[in-house]
C-alpha positions as CSV (number, residue, x, y, z in Angstrom):
1,M,-6.0,-5.2,-2.6
2,S,-3.0,-4.6,-3.6
3,K,-1.3,-6.9,-6.7
4,Y,2.6,-6.7,-7.5
5,T,5.2,-8.8,-6.4
6,Q,8.6,-7.8,-5.1
7,K,10.5,-8.1,-8.2
8,D,13.6,-9.2,-8.1
9,T,15.6,-6.5,-10.4
10,P,17.3,-3.8,-8.6
11,I,15.2,-0.6,-10.6
12,E,12.0,-1.8,-9.4
13,S,12.8,-3.5,-5.3
14,Q,14.2,0.3,-5.2
15,V,11.4,1.9,-6.7
16,I,9.6,-0.2,-4.2
17,A,11.5,0.8,-1.2
18,S,11.2,4.5,-2.0
19,L,7.7,4.4,-2.2
20,K,7.5,2.9,1.3
21,E,9.2,6.1,2.3
22,F,6.7,8.2,0.8
23,V,3.4,9.4,2.7
24,Y,0.8,11.8,1.5
25,P,0.1,14.2,3.8
26,L,-4.4,13.3,3.1
27,F,-3.4,9.8,3.9
28,E,-0.3,9.9,6.3
29,T,0.4,6.4,5.7
30,D,2.6,5.2,2.9
31,L,1.2,3.8,-0.2
32,V,2.5,0.4,0.1
33,T,0.9,-0.1,3.4
34,L,-2.4,0.9,1.9
35,K,-2.1,-1.9,-0.4
36,A,-3.0,0.7,-3.1
37,L,0.4,0.1,-5.4
38,Q,-0.9,-2.8,-8.1
39,S,2.6,-3.0,-10.2
40,V,6.2,-1.3,-10.8
41,S,7.7,-2.0,-14.2
42,S,11.1,-0.5,-15.5
43,L,12.3,-0.9,-19.2
44,E,14.7,1.6,-21.3
45,G,15.3,4.1,-18.7
46,C,10.9,4.2,-18.3
47,V,9.6,3.2,-15.1
48,H,5.8,2.5,-15.0
49,I,3.8,2.7,-11.3
50,E,-0.1,1.7,-10.9
51,L,-2.2,3.1,-8.0
52,E,-5.6,2.0,-7.2
53,L,-6.6,4.0,-4.5
54,G,-9.6,2.4,-2.3
55,A,-11.3,6.2,-2.0
56,H,-12.0,8.2,-4.8
57,L,-10.6,11.8,-4.4
58,L,-10.7,13.4,-7.9
59,S,-9.7,16.4,-6.8
60,H,-5.6,15.0,-5.0
61,Q,-4.8,13.0,-8.4
62,P,-3.0,15.3,-10.1
63,R,-1.0,17.0,-6.6
64,L,-0.7,13.1,-5.8
65,Q,1.4,12.5,-8.9
66,M,3.4,15.3,-9.2
67,M,4.4,15.5,-5.3
68,L,4.7,11.2,-5.8
69,K,7.1,12.2,-8.9
70,D,9.1,14.5,-7.3
71,H,9.8,12.0,-4.7
72,L,11.2,9.6,-6.9
73,E,12.7,11.7,-8.8
74,G,14.8,12.4,-5.1
75,A,15.2,9.6,-4.5
76,G,17.5,8.8,-7.7
77,F,15.0,8.1,-10.0
78,A,15.2,11.8,-11.8
79,G,16.9,10.6,-15.1
80,S,14.3,8.1,-15.9
81,K,10.7,9.1,-17.3
82,I,8.2,8.2,-14.4
83,I,4.8,6.9,-15.5
84,I,1.9,6.6,-12.4
85,N,-1.7,5.9,-13.7
86,I,-4.2,6.5,-10.6
87,N,-6.9,4.1,-10.7
88,V,-9.8,3.9,-7.9
89,P,-12.4,0.8,-7.9
90,V,-15.0,0.7,-10.2
91,A,-18.7,0.1,-8.7
92,D,-21.2,-2.1,-11.7
93,R,-22.4,1.0,-13.1
94,G,-24.8,-1.0,-15.0
95,N,-28.6,-1.5,-14.7
96,P,-29.0,-2.2,-11.1
97,N,-31.0,-5.5,-9.8
98,A,-31.9,-7.3,-6.6
99,G,-28.5,-8.5,-6.2
100,S,-26.7,-5.5,-6.5
101,R,-25.9,-3.4,-3.1
102,P,-23.4,-0.4,-1.9
103,R,-20.1,-1.2,-1.6
104,N,-19.7,1.3,1.4
105,I,-22.7,1.9,4.3
106,L,-21.8,5.5,6.3
107,L,-24.0,5.9,9.4
108,V,-24.4,9.6,10.6
109,A,-25.7,10.0,13.6
110,S,-25.7,12.8,16.8
111,G,-27.0,11.3,19.6
112,K,-29.4,14.2,19.5
113,G,-31.3,16.6,17.1
114,G,-30.5,20.4,16.4
115,V,-26.8,20.0,15.4
116,G,-27.1,19.6,11.9
117,K,-27.1,16.6,11.0
118,S,-28.9,16.0,8.0
119,T,-27.5,19.3,6.7
120,T,-24.2,17.7,7.2
121,A,-25.0,14.2,5.6
122,I,-26.9,16.0,2.4
123,N,-23.6,18.4,1.6
124,L,-21.2,15.6,2.3
125,A,-23.1,13.0,0.2
126,L,-22.5,15.8,-2.0
127,A,-19.3,16.1,-1.8
128,L,-18.5,12.4,-1.6
129,R,-19.6,12.2,-5.3
130,A,-17.8,15.9,-6.3
131,E,-14.5,13.4,-5.4
132,G,-15.6,11.0,-8.7
133,A,-17.7,8.1,-6.2
134,S,-21.6,7.3,-6.9
135,V,-23.7,7.4,-3.5
136,G,-27.4,6.8,-2.2
137,V,-29.2,8.9,1.0
138,L,-31.7,7.0,3.1
139,D,-33.6,9.7,5.0
140,A,-34.0,7.2,8.7
141,D,-35.8,10.0,10.6
142,I,-39.1,8.3,10.4
143,Y,-40.7,11.0,12.3
144,G,-38.7,13.9,10.6
145,P,-38.0,13.7,7.3
146,S,-36.7,16.9,5.5
147,M,-35.1,15.4,2.3
148,R,-37.7,16.3,0.2
149,T,-37.3,20.1,1.4
150,M,-33.4,20.0,1.6
151,L,-33.0,18.8,-2.3
152,G,-35.7,20.8,-3.8
153,V,-38.2,17.3,-4.8
154,S,-41.6,18.3,-6.1
155,D,-44.3,17.2,-4.1
156,T,-45.6,15.4,-7.1
157,I,-42.2,12.9,-7.5
158,K,-42.9,9.6,-5.9
159,P,-40.3,6.8,-6.1
160,K,-41.2,4.2,-9.0
161,L,-42.4,0.6,-8.5
162,I,-40.6,-1.7,-10.2
163,D,-42.3,-4.4,-8.9
164,E,-44.9,-5.2,-6.1
165,K,-42.2,-5.5,-3.8
166,L,-39.3,-2.9,-5.0
167,V,-38.7,0.9,-5.7
168,K,-36.6,3.0,-7.2
169,P,-34.2,5.7,-5.6
170,V,-35.2,9.0,-6.5
171,R,-32.3,10.9,-8.3
172,K,-31.5,14.4,-7.8
173,Y,-28.0,16.2,-7.9
174,G,-26.6,13.1,-8.7
175,L,-27.6,11.0,-5.6
176,E,-29.9,8.0,-5.2
177,T,-31.7,9.0,-2.5
178,M,-35.2,7.2,-0.5
179,S,-37.2,8.7,2.2
180,V,-40.7,8.0,3.7
181,G,-41.5,11.7,3.1
182,Y,-41.2,11.0,-0.5
183,M,-44.5,9.0,0.4
184,S,-46.4,11.3,2.4
185,P,-47.7,14.9,2.3
186,D,-45.1,17.2,4.0
187,K,-48.2,18.2,7.1
188,A,-48.7,14.6,7.7
189,P,-46.9,13.3,11.0
190,M,-46.1,9.9,11.2
191,I,-48.2,8.4,14.0
192,W,-46.1,5.0,14.9
193,R,-45.2,3.4,17.5
194,G,-41.5,1.9,17.5
195,P,-41.7,-1.4,15.9
196,M,-43.8,-0.1,13.0
197,A,-40.9,3.1,12.1
198,V,-38.7,-0.1,12.5
199,K,-40.3,-1.5,9.4
200,A,-40.1,0.9,8.0
201,V,-37.0,2.1,7.9
202,Q,-35.8,-1.7,7.0
203,Q,-38.5,-0.9,4.3
204,L,-37.0,1.5,2.7
205,L,-33.6,0.4,3.3
206,D,-33.7,-3.4,2.0
207,Q,-36.9,-2.5,-0.7
208,T,-34.6,0.0,-2.5
209,V,-33.1,-0.7,-5.3
210,W,-29.8,1.4,-4.8
211,G,-27.3,-0.6,-7.2
212,N,-23.6,-0.5,-6.9
213,L,-23.4,2.3,-5.1
214,D,-19.4,3.6,-4.0
215,Y,-21.3,4.7,-0.8
216,L,-24.9,4.7,0.9
217,I,-25.3,7.6,3.5
218,V,-27.5,6.7,5.9
219,D,-29.3,10.1,8.3
220,M,-30.0,8.4,11.3
221,P,-32.6,9.5,13.6
222,P,-31.2,11.6,17.2
223,G,-31.4,9.8,20.0
224,T,-30.5,6.1,20.3
225,G,-33.5,4.7,20.1
226,D,-35.3,1.5,18.5
227,I,-34.4,2.2,14.8
228,H,-30.8,2.9,15.2
229,I,-30.5,-0.5,17.6
230,S,-32.5,-2.1,14.2
231,L,-30.2,-1.0,11.9
232,A,-27.1,-1.7,13.9
233,Q,-27.9,-5.4,14.3
234,K,-28.5,-5.2,10.3
235,L,-25.7,-3.2,8.6
236,K,-23.1,-4.9,10.6
237,R,-20.2,-4.3,8.5
238,S,-21.5,-0.7,7.5
239,K,-19.2,2.8,9.5
240,A,-20.3,5.5,11.6
241,V,-19.2,9.2,12.0
242,V,-20.8,11.0,15.0
243,I,-21.9,14.8,14.6
244,T,-21.8,17.4,16.9
245,T,-21.3,20.8,18.1
246,P,-18.8,22.3,20.7
247,Q,-21.2,22.8,23.5
248,E,-21.5,20.4,26.7
249,V,-24.9,19.8,26.1
250,S,-24.6,18.8,22.2
251,L,-21.1,16.3,23.9
252,I,-23.6,14.6,26.7
253,D,-25.7,13.0,23.5
254,A,-22.7,12.6,21.4
255,R,-21.4,10.4,23.3
256,K,-23.8,8.0,24.4
257,G,-24.4,7.8,20.2
258,L,-21.0,6.8,20.5
259,E,-21.1,4.4,22.9
260,M,-24.2,2.9,21.6
261,F,-22.0,2.2,18.5
262,N,-19.4,1.0,20.7
263,K,-22.1,-1.5,22.1
264,V,-23.4,-3.2,19.2
265,G,-20.0,-3.2,17.1
266,I,-20.2,-0.4,14.7
267,Q,-16.7,1.2,14.4
268,V,-17.3,4.7,14.4
269,L,-14.6,6.0,11.9
270,G,-14.5,9.3,13.9
271,V,-16.1,12.9,15.0
272,I,-17.0,15.8,13.2
273,E,-17.7,19.2,14.8
274,N,-20.7,21.2,13.4
275,M,-21.4,25.0,14.3
276,A,-18.0,25.2,15.7
277,T,-17.6,28.6,14.6
278,H,-20.0,31.4,13.8
279,V,-19.2,33.0,10.5
280,C,-20.2,36.7,10.6
281,S,-21.9,37.9,6.7
282,A,-21.2,41.1,6.7
283,C,-17.6,41.0,7.7
284,G,-16.6,37.3,7.9
285,H,-15.0,37.2,11.0
286,E,-15.6,33.6,13.2
287,E,-16.1,33.2,16.8
288,D,-16.6,30.1,18.7
289,I,-20.2,31.3,19.8
290,F,-21.0,27.4,21.3
291,G,-17.4,27.1,23.2
292,A,-14.4,25.9,21.3
293,E,-12.4,22.0,21.5
294,G,-15.6,20.5,22.8
295,A,-15.7,17.5,20.0
296,K,-11.7,17.0,19.5
297,N,-11.7,16.7,23.2
298,M,-14.3,13.8,22.7
299,A,-12.3,12.2,20.4
300,D,-9.7,12.4,21.5
301,D,-10.8,11.5,24.6
302,Y,-12.3,7.9,22.1
303,G,-8.7,7.6,20.5
304,L,-10.4,8.8,17.0
305,P,-10.0,11.7,14.5
306,L,-11.6,14.9,14.4
307,L,-12.6,14.7,10.8
308,G,-13.8,17.7,10.0
309,S,-14.5,21.8,11.9
310,L,-17.3,23.5,10.1
311,P,-19.1,26.3,10.8
312,L,-22.5,27.8,11.5
313,D,-23.0,29.7,7.7
314,K,-26.2,31.5,6.6
315,M,-25.5,30.6,3.6
316,V,-26.0,26.5,4.3
317,R,-29.4,27.3,6.1
318,E,-30.6,29.3,3.1
319,H,-29.7,27.1,0.5
320,L,-31.0,23.9,2.3
321,D,-34.5,25.4,2.4
322,E,-34.2,26.8,-1.4
323,G,-34.0,22.8,-1.6
324,N,-30.1,23.3,-3.2
325,P,-27.8,21.5,-0.5
326,S,-24.4,24.3,-0.9
327,V,-21.7,21.9,-2.5
328,A,-24.3,21.7,-5.7
329,R,-25.4,25.3,-6.2
330,D,-21.4,26.9,-5.1
331,P,-19.3,24.6,-5.0
332,A,-16.4,26.4,-5.2
333,S,-17.4,28.5,-1.6
334,A,-15.5,28.6,1.6
335,I,-18.0,26.4,3.1
336,S,-18.2,23.4,0.1
337,Q,-14.3,23.5,0.3
338,R,-14.6,22.7,4.0
339,Y,-17.5,20.0,3.2
340,L,-15.0,19.1,0.5
341,L,-11.9,18.0,2.8
342,L,-14.6,16.6,5.4
343,A,-15.3,13.8,2.3
344,Q,-11.9,13.6,1.5
345,R,-10.8,12.9,5.4
346,V,-14.0,10.3,5.1
347,G,-13.4,8.6,1.9
348,V,-9.7,7.8,3.9
349,A,-10.9,6.9,6.5
350,V,-13.3,4.4,5.4
351,W,-10.3,3.3,3.3
352,K,-8.0,2.6,5.9
353,T,-10.7,0.8,7.8
354,S,-11.5,-1.3,5.4
355,L,-8.1,-3.3,4.5
356,N,-8.4,-5.8,7.1
357,D,-12.3,-6.1,7.2
358,A,-12.9,-9.8,5.8
359,V,-15.6,-8.9,4.0
360,Q,-15.9,-5.5,2.7
361,V,-19.4,-4.8,1.3
362,P,-22.0,-4.7,3.8
363,I,-25.4,-7.1,2.7
364,I,-28.2,-5.6,2.4
365,E,-30.9,-8.7,2.4
366,I,-33.6,-7.4,-0.8
367,S,-36.5,-9.7,-1.4
368,S,-37.6,-9.7,-4.7
């Protein structure tokens, strides 16, 4: 939330007016409208600007500072010394307790299985962390938990009990993670009816001491069943993204997932297209084997942005099978850079939609 009050001094008023004309490409909105401007002061030829971004964007901060300085110099402040400090809201990193909770909860859904939802959720979480955020991941797919394998968490590692009801999440690659797969052997099926599965997910959510995370990513199960409805009702102030492939078979179910969120009042930030192209491991050629622009067309139909378009890359699968996701294993690779761009866009989308929220922090009831 912006704290500045416009000053009567001509220089400070000119700076503020100039900032209203500056639009950073990733934001697509000026810093004043985004309520990022905290203060402006001028003294003896020095202009000092304090900004607070609503998203963690470590990789963008140097470029943002440079572009903003260039803009101000071009607006008539070339003779001034310009100091720009950029901050982000910092979640309390102290000892987590039963009263702590994530600042933002993001539901990652697909409407159907087989479109790379869990793969995207894990790499998105790692990319958000790479940009400076503290991130947790909840594997809400009770019948097909895959987080232990994807993160390479040893079978011997179990969540630690804090007391009779609360547990600590398992930390891997800097993420706080929880999955029903941590509680049972890999080969043991979850033969549970709907109410039992719903209760299990609610317990994983409620009784895990997540701490004051910047983001909790919830990897939703396929479909639009009991677990989806239960979580949507419980997490009223959460946001969602819908993942699909370009082909119509996938888009049919993705639309159902999107409609479900609309009906239960969960705001959808946008659409993510996975397997948009196939990348040849021999020559690097990309081909749209599943069709083209299906996700973009769906996003346009609902007035939503296409947040990212990710290829079908052999290395992504190999890295996850090894328990070492691409963003953690090779952050400089081309595919990791796409996940980083996706995380940046998601972070900005969460920031923008939170500006008008009466209460920005989702509530998770945790019993002690």
